[in-house]
FIKOLZA-1660 file (N, C-alpha, C; in steps of 0.1 Angstrom, whole numbers, plus 5000, padded with zeros to 4 digits):
% residues 107
   i   px   py   pz ch aa at
   1 6902 1337 2190  A  X  N
   1 6889 1343 2186  A  X CA
   1 6893 1353 2174  A  X  C
   2 6886 1352 2164  A  X  N
   2 6888 1361 2152  A  X CA
   2 6878 1373 2154  A  X  C
   3 6884 1385 2155  A  X  N
   3 6876 1397 2156  A  X CA
   3 6874 1403 2142  A  X  C
   4 6864 1411 2141  A  X  N
   4 6861 1417 2128  A  X CA
   4 6868 1430 2126  A  X  C
   5 6870 1435 2114  A  X  N
   5 6877 1447 2111  A  X CA
   5 6871 1459 2118  A  X  C
   6 6858 1459 2119  A  X  N
   6 6851 1471 2125  A  X CA
   6 6854 1472 2140  A  X  C
   7 6856 1460 2147  A  X  N
   7 6860 1460 2161  A  X CA
   7 6874 1466 2162  A  X  C
   8 6883 1462 2152  A  X  N
   8 6896 1467 2152  A  X CA
   8 6898 1482 2150  A  X  C
   9 6889 1488 2142  A  X  N
   9 6891 1502 2139  A  X CA
   9 6882 1511 2148  A  X  C
  10 6874 1505 2157  A  X  N
  10 6864 1512 2165  A  X CA
  10 6871 1521 2175  A  X  C
  11 6883 1518 2179  A  X  N
  11 6889 1526 2190  A  X CA
  11 6900 1535 2184  A  X  C
  12 6900 1548 2188  A  X  N
  12 6910 1557 2183  A  X CA
  12 6924 1553 2185  A  X  C
  13 6927 1547 2196  A  X  N
  13 6941 1542 2198  A  X CA
  13 6945 1532 2188  A  X  C
  14 6936 1523 2185  A  X  N
  14 6939 1513 2174  A  X CA
  14 6941 1519 2161  A  X  C
  15 6932 1529 2158  A  X  N
  15 6934 1536 2145  A  X CA
  15 6947 1543 2144  A  X  C
  16 6952 1548 2155  A  X  N
  16 6965 1555 2155  A  X CA
  16 6976 1545 2154  A  X  C
  17 6975 1533 2160  A  X  N
  17 6985 1523 2158  A  X CA
  17 6986 1519 2144  A  X  C
  18 6974 1517 2137  A  X  N
  18 6974 1513 2123  A  X CA
  18 6981 1524 2115  A  X  C
  19 6978 1537 2118  A  X  N
  19 6985 1548 2111  A  X CA
  19 7000 1547 2113  A  X  C
  20 7005 1545 2125  A  X  N
  20 7019 1544 2127  A  X CA
  20 7025 1532 2119  A  X  C
  21 7018 1521 2119  A  X  N
  21 7024 1509 2112  A  X CA
  21 7023 1511 2097  A  X  C
  22 7015 1520 2092  A  X  N
  22 7014 1522 2077  A  X CA
  22 7027 1527 2072  A  X  C
  23 7035 1534 2081  A  X  N
  23 7048 1539 2076  A  X CA
  23 7059 1528 2077  A  X  C
  24 7059 1520 2087  A  X  N
  24 7069 1510 2089  A  X CA
  24 7066 1500 2100  A  X  C
  25 7072 1489 2100  A  X  N
  25 7070 1479 2110  A  X CA
  25 7076 1484 2123  A  X  C
  26 7070 1481 2135  A  X  N
  26 7075 1486 2147  A  X CA
  26 7074 1476 2158  A  X  C
  27 7082 1476 2168  A  X  N
  27 7081 1467 2179  A  X CA
  27 7070 1473 2188  A  X  C
  28 7065 1464 2197  A  X  N
  28 7054 1468 2206  A  X CA
  28 7059 1480 2215  A  X  C
  29 7072 1479 2219  A  X  N
  29 7078 1489 2227  A  X CA
  29 7078 1502 2220  A  X  C
  30 7082 1502 2207  A  X  N
  30 7082 1514 2199  A  X CA
  30 7068 1520 2198  A  X  C
  31 7058 1512 2196  A  X  N
  31 7045 1517 2195  A  X CA
  31 7040 1523 2208  A  X  C
  32 7044 1516 2219  A  X  N
  32 7040 1521 2233  A  X CA
  32 7045 1534 2236  A  X  C
  33 7057 1537 2231  A  X  N
  33 7064 1550 2234  A  X CA
  33 7056 1562 2228  A  X  C
  34 7047 1559 2218  A  X  N
  34 7040 1570 2212  A  X CA
  34 7027 1573 2219  A  X  C
  35 7024 1566 2230  A  X  N
  35 7011 1568 2237  A  X CA
  35 7013 1571 2251  A  X  C
  36 7003 1578 2257  A  X  N
  36 7003 1581 2271  A  X CA
  36 6995 1571 2279  A  X  C
  37 6995 1559 2275  A  X  N
  37 6988 1548 2282  A  X CA
  37 6999 1537 2285  A  X  C
  38 6996 1528 2294  A  X  N
  38 7006 1518 2298  A  X CA
  38 7009 1509 2286  A  X  C
  39 7021 1502 2287  A  X  N
  39 7024 1493 2277  A  X CA
  39 7015 1481 2277  A  X  C
  40 7010 1476 2289  A  X  N
  40 7000 1465 2288  A  X CA
  40 6987 1469 2281  A  X  C
  41 6983 1482 2282  A  X  N
  41 6971 1487 2275  A  X CA
  41 6974 1487 2260  A  X  C
  42 6986 1491 2256  A  X  N
  42 6990 1491 2242  A  X CA
  42 6990 1477 2237  A  X  C
  43 6995 1468 2245  A  X  N
  43 6995 1453 2241  A  X CA
  43 6982 1448 2238  A  X  C
  44 6972 1452 2247  A  X  N
  44 6958 1447 2244  A  X CA
  44 6953 1452 2231  A  X  C
  45 6955 1465 2228  A  X  N
  45 6951 1470 2215  A  X CA
  45 6958 1463 2203  A  X  C
  46 6971 1460 2205  A  X  N
  46 6978 1453 2195  A  X CA
  46 6972 1439 2193  A  X  C
  47 6969 1433 2204  A  X  N
  47 6963 1419 2203  A  X CA
  47 6950 1419 2195  A  X  C
  48 6941 1429 2198  A  X  N
  48 6929 1430 2190  A  X CA
  48 6931 1432 2175  A  X  C
  49 6941 1440 2172  A  X  N
  49 6945 1443 2158  A  X CA
  49 6950 1430 2152  A  X  C
  50 6958 1422 2159  A  X  N
  50 6963 1409 2154  A  X CA
  50 6951 1399 2153  A  X  C
  51 6942 1399 2162  A  X  N
  51 6931 1389 2161  A  X CA
  51 6922 1393 2149  A  X  C
  52 6921 1405 2145  A  X  N
  52 6913 1409 2134  A  X CA
  52 6920 1407 2121  A  X  C
  53 6933 1404 2122  A  X  N
  53 6941 1402 2109  A  X CA
  53 6947 1415 2104  A  X  C
  54 6945 1426 2110  A  X  N
  54 6950 1439 2105  A  X CA
  54 6965 1439 2106  A  X  C
  55 6971 1433 2117  A  X  N
  55 6985 1433 2118  A  X CA
  55 6990 1419 2120  A  X  C
  56 7002 1416 2117  A  X  N
  56 7009 1404 2121  A  X CA
  56 7020 1407 2131  A  X  C
  57 7024 1398 2139  A  X  N
  57 7034 1400 2149  A  X CA
  57 7045 1389 2146  A  X  C
  58 7057 1393 2145  A  X  N
  58 7068 1384 2143  A  X CA
  58 7078 1385 2155  A  X  C
  59 7081 1374 2160  A  X  N
  59 7091 1374 2172  A  X CA
  59 7105 1374 2166  A  X  C
  60 7112 1385 2169  A  X  N
  60 7126 1386 2165  A  X CA
  60 7135 1388 2178  A  X  C
  61 7140 1377 2183  A  X  N
  61 7148 1377 2195  A  X CA
  61 7138 1380 2206  A  X  C
  62 7141 1391 2214  A  X  N
  62 7132 1395 2225  A  X CA
  62 7121 1404 2220  A  X  C
  63 7122 1409 2208  A  X  N
  63 7112 1419 2203  A  X CA
  63 7101 1412 2196  A  X  C
  64 7089 1418 2197  A  X  N
  64 7078 1414 2189  A  X CA
  64 7075 1425 2179  A  X  C
  65 7077 1423 2166  A  X  N
  65 7076 1433 2156  A  X CA
  65 7062 1432 2149  A  X  C
  66 7056 1443 2148  A  X  N
  66 7042 1444 2143  A  X CA
  66 7043 1450 2129  A  X  C
  67 7036 1443 2120  A  X  N
  67 7035 1448 2106  A  X CA
  67 7020 1449 2102  A  X  C
  68 7017 1458 2093  A  X  N
  68 7003 1460 2089  A  X CA
  68 7000 1450 2077  A  X  C
  69 6987 1446 2077  A  X  N
  69 6982 1438 2065  A  X CA
  69 6971 1447 2059  A  X  C
  70 6975 1456 2050  A  X  N
  70 6966 1466 2045  A  X CA
  70 6953 1460 2038  A  X  C
  71 6955 1448 2032  A  X  N
  71 6943 1442 2025  A  X CA
  71 6932 1439 2035  A  X  C
  72 6935 1437 2047  A  X  N
  72 6925 1434 2057  A  X CA
  72 6916 1446 2060  A  X  C
  73 6921 1458 2056  A  X  N
  73 6913 1470 2058  A  X CA
  73 6903 1473 2047  A  X  C
  74 6904 1465 2036  A  X  N
  74 6896 1468 2025  A  X CA
  74 6881 1467 2028  A  X  C
  75 6876 1457 2035  A  X  N
  75 6861 1458 2038  A  X CA
  75 6857 1471 2045  A  X  C
  76 6865 1476 2054  A  X  N
  76 6861 1488 2061  A  X CA
  76 6862 1500 2051  A  X  C
  77 6872 1500 2043  A  X  N
  77 6873 1510 2033  A  X CA
  77 6861 1511 2023  A  X  C
  78 6857 1499 2019  A  X  N
  78 6845 1498 2010  A  X CA
  78 6832 1502 2016  A  X  C
  79 6831 1499 2029  A  X  N
  79 6819 1503 2036  A  X CA
  79 6818 1518 2038  A  X  C
  80 6830 1524 2042  A  X  N
  80 6830 1539 2043  A  X CA
  80 6829 1546 2030  A  X  C
  81 6834 1540 2019  A  X  N
  81 6833 1546 2006  A  X CA
  81 6819 1548 2002  A  X  C
  82 6810 1539 2005  A  X  N
  82 6796 1541 2000  A  X CA
  82 6790 1553 2007  A  X  C
  83 6794 1555 2020  A  X  N
  83 6788 1567 2027  A  X CA
  83 6795 1580 2023  A  X  C
  84 6807 1579 2018  A  X  N
  84 6815 1590 2013  A  X CA
  84 6807 1596 2001  A  X  C
  85 6803 1587 1992  A  X  N
  85 6796 1592 1980  A  X CA
  85 6782 1599 1984  A  X  C
  86 6776 1593 1994  A  X  N
  86 6763 1598 1999  A  X CA
  86 6765 1612 2004  A  X  C
  87 6775 1613 2013  A  X  N
  87 6777 1627 2019  A  X CA
  87 6782 1637 2009  A  X  C
  88 6790 1632 1999  A  X  N
  88 6795 1641 1989  A  X CA
  88 6783 1647 1981  A  X  C
  89 6773 1638 1978  A  X  N
  89 6761 1643 1971  A  X CA
  89 6753 1653 1980  A  X  C
  90 6752 1650 1993  A  X  N
  90 6745 1659 2001  A  X CA
  90 6752 1672 2003  A  X  C
  91 6765 1672 2004  A  X  N
  91 6773 1684 2006  A  X CA
  91 6771 1693 1993  A  X  C
  92 6772 1686 1981  A  X  N
  92 6770 1693 1968  A  X CA
  92 6757 1700 1968  A  X  C
  93 6747 1692 1972  A  X  N
  93 6733 1698 1972  A  X CA
  93 6732 1710 1981  A  X  C
  94 6738 1709 1993  A  X  N
  94 6737 1719 2003  A  X CA
  94 6745 1732 1997  A  X  C
  95 6756 1729 1990  A  X  N
  95 6763 1740 1984  A  X CA
  95 6755 1747 1974  A  X  C
  96 6748 1740 1965  A  X  N
  96 6739 1746 1955  A  X CA
  96 6728 1754 1962  A  X  C
  97 6723 1749 1973  A  X  N
  97 6712 1756 1980  A  X CA
  97 6718 1769 1986  A  X  C
  98 6730 1769 1992  A  X  N
  98 6736 1781 1997  A  X CA
  98 6738 1791 1986  A  X  C
  99 6743 1786 1975  A  X  N
  99 6745 1795 1963  A  X CA
  99 6732 1802 1959  A  X  C
 100 6722 1794 1958  A  X  N
 100 6709 1800 1955  A  X CA
 100 6704 1810 1964  A  X  C
 101 6705 1808 1977  A  X  N
 101 6701 1818 1988  A  X CA
 101 6710 1830 1986  A  X  C
 102 6723 1829 1984  A  X  N
 102 6732 1840 1983  A  X CA
 102 6728 1849 1971  A  X  C
 103 6725 1842 1960  A  X  N
 103 6721 1850 1948  A  X CA
 103 6708 1857 1950  A  X  C
 104 6698 1851 1957  A  X  N
 104 6685 1857 1959  A  X CA
 104 6687 1869 1969  A  X  C
 105 6696 1868 1978  A  X  N
 105 6698 1879 1988  A  X CA
 105 6705 1892 1981  A  X  C
 106 6713 1889 1971  A  X  N
 106 6720 1900 1965  A  X CA
 106 6711 1907 1954  A  X  C
 107 6699 1902 1951  A  X  N
 107 6690 1908 1941  A  X CA
 107 6682 1919 1948  A  X  C
% end
């Protein structure tokens, strides 16, 4: 089953796994050591990331090495980017409003 990128990044544990893999490839055991959840739980998160295409897993001997596919994150980045601009405009507008109020109070 192919999962979509938004399913992959919906969970904070998966986002943290992505963050860890952005520095270097890691085995599932290395990833699991970073979390206070069971290794099988980490494996489930890794499987979802693999099914969404965000990571690939390579078998090296007894180890399964996970690597990130950053290009698979582009759709999520583009979606978030549109809202970033919207919120930036709103924050700028709010800042202008606060500056106006502050100026009026000091008069």
